[in-house]
N, C-alpha and C positions, 0 to 999 in steps of 0.2 A: 504494500500500500504506500503510495507516494502522497505526501502532504505538500500542497502548494501554498507558498507564503507570498504575501504581498510585500514587495520591497520598494515601495515608493519612498522617496527622500522627503524629509521635512526638516526645516531649520528650527531649532529651539534655542532660546537665549537664556542663559543662567547667570546669576550674579557670580562675580569672579571667585569668591570664596567657595561657593557651592561647586563650581566647575573644578576647582582645585581638589576638593574632596572626592568628587567623582573620578577624576584622573588618578588620584592616589589609590582608590579602591580598585580601579581597573588595573593598575600596575600590580597591586598586591595579589589580585586574583588571576592575573595574566589573562584578562578579558578585554573586549572592546568597550568603549564608552557607551555605544548603543546597547550592548548586552547589559551593562550595569543599569542604565536608565530603564530598560524594559523590565528587569527584575524588580527595581524599585517600584515601578508602577504596579506590577503584578502583586507584590507583597503589600503595598500600601493602599491599593484601590478600595478595599473594604472599609478602611478608615476614612478615606476621602468621601465615600458614599454616605457616611454618617453626618457630614457637614450639611447645614441647611442651604438650600438654594436661595438665590436672590428673591425668588417669588415667595419663599417661606418666611422671610423676615418681615414682621409687621411694620407698617408705616408709623413713624413717630412724628408727632406734631412739631412744627418749627417754633422755637421759643423766640 
């Protein structure tokens, strides 16, 4: 069975400190930056889904 993957390119912009951390982990694990980011998303997505969406935040009156 062959799994077909979508390999479209996407530019992502990270703060310098965060990018350095990703690069350090990529070097430590001998993996690509892409692999590190994909794993971070896979591991953290359940936590991200717990965050309220913009539509879930009640309007506050302007003082």
